[in-house]
C-alpha positions in Angstrom: -0.1 -0.1 0.0 1.5 3.2 -0.9 0.8 4.9 2.4 2.6 2.2 4.1 5.7 2.7 1.7 5.4 6.6 2.4 6.0 6.1 6.4 8.7 3.8 5.6 10.0 6.5 3.8 9.3 8.9 5.9 9.2 7.9 9.6 8.8 11.0 11.1 5.1 12.2 9.4 2.6 12.2 12.7 -0.8 13.6 10.5 -2.3 13.4 7.5 -4.8 16.5 6.6 -7.3 16.8 3.9 -9.0 19.1 2.4 -11.9 18.1 0.3 -15.2 19.6 -1.0 -19.3 19.1 1.0 -19.8 19.0 4.6 -16.8 18.0 7.1 -17.2 17.6 10.6 -14.1 18.4 10.8 -14.5 17.4 15.0 -14.5 13.9 13.8 -13.3 13.6 10.7 -15.8 12.4 8.8 -17.3 14.2 4.8 -21.3 14.8 6.2 -22.2 15.7 2.7 -20.3 14.9 -0.7 -21.0 16.4 -3.8 -21.9 14.5 -7.0 -17.7 14.3 -7.8 -17.2 12.0 -4.8 -20.3 10.1 -3.6 -18.2 6.9 -2.5 -17.1 9.5 0.3 -20.3 10.3 2.0 -19.9 9.7 6.0 -16.6 8.7 5.6 -14.8 8.7 8.2 -10.8 10.1 7.2 -10.1 10.0 11.0 -10.9 7.3 11.9 -8.9 4.8 8.7 -6.0 6.5 9.1 -5.1 6.8 13.2 -6.8 2.6 13.4 -4.4 1.9 10.4 -1.4 3.9 10.5 -1.6 5.8 14.0 -2.1 9.4 12.2 -3.6 11.8 13.3 -6.3 13.4 10.9 -7.7 16.9 10.6 -10.2 16.7 8.0 -11.8 20.2 6.8 -13.9 22.2 3.5 -11.5 22.6 0.8 -12.9 27.0 1.0 -11.1 26.8 5.0 -8.1 25.0 3.6 -6.3 28.1 2.4 
């Protein structure tokens, strides 16, 4: 998996930031209303995914707030 390869190459990475379209519950890291372009991410919990699989903190926010 690419994420594990990156973590092996850069072991000091401590977190991931995700900027996305749609409504985001940034406290819990969930896309609560995904647009038509990315419907598969509706109610997807990125924070949980990265913590459970890679032991990384993850911050998710709407793309407009990420500049």
